[in-house]
N, C-alpha and C positions, 0 to 999 in steps of 0.2 A: 504494500500500500504506500503510495507516495504522499508526502507532506500533509496537506489539509484535505485529502480526498475523504469523503464521508461515505459510510456504509449505512444502509437502511436495515433496521431491526424491527420486526413486528413485536409489539409489546402488549400483553393483556394484563390489565390491572383492575382491581375492584373499583366500583363507583366511589366508594368512600375514599380510597387512596387518591383517585383522580381528583376529587374535590379538594382534598388537602394540598396536593401538589399544585393545582391551579391557583389556589389562594396564596400559597407561598410564592409562586412564580409572579403573580400580580404584585405582591409586596416588594419583590426584588426587581420589578420592571423587566421581567423576562417572559418569553413565550414558554409554554409548557415543555416543548421540546428542548429549548435552551436551558430550562431549569433542570430537567432530567440529565442532560449532558453535563451541566455544571456539577451536579451532585455526584455523578459517576466519576468525574475527573477528581473531585475532592477525595472520594473514597480510595481511588487508586493511589493518589499522593500519600494519603495517610497510611495505607498498607505498605507502600515502599518505605516510608519513614520508620514505621514500626518494625519492619523486617530488617532494616539497616541497624536499628538500635539493638535488636535481638542478636544480630551477628557480632556486634561490639561486645556484648555481655558474655559471649561464649568463650572469650579468651582468658 
């Protein structure tokens, strides 16, 4: 995958979660898609950080 090329992913979520994400997206002035992408990116960053910290503690 090159640079900023985007892939489409079908996503099924509950109506309750959809409403919560929509409200959050509106609060952050993002589209629902933008909010989901933002949250996924934050989770990946956190996972990488946690993994790196775990590697440091193993020594």
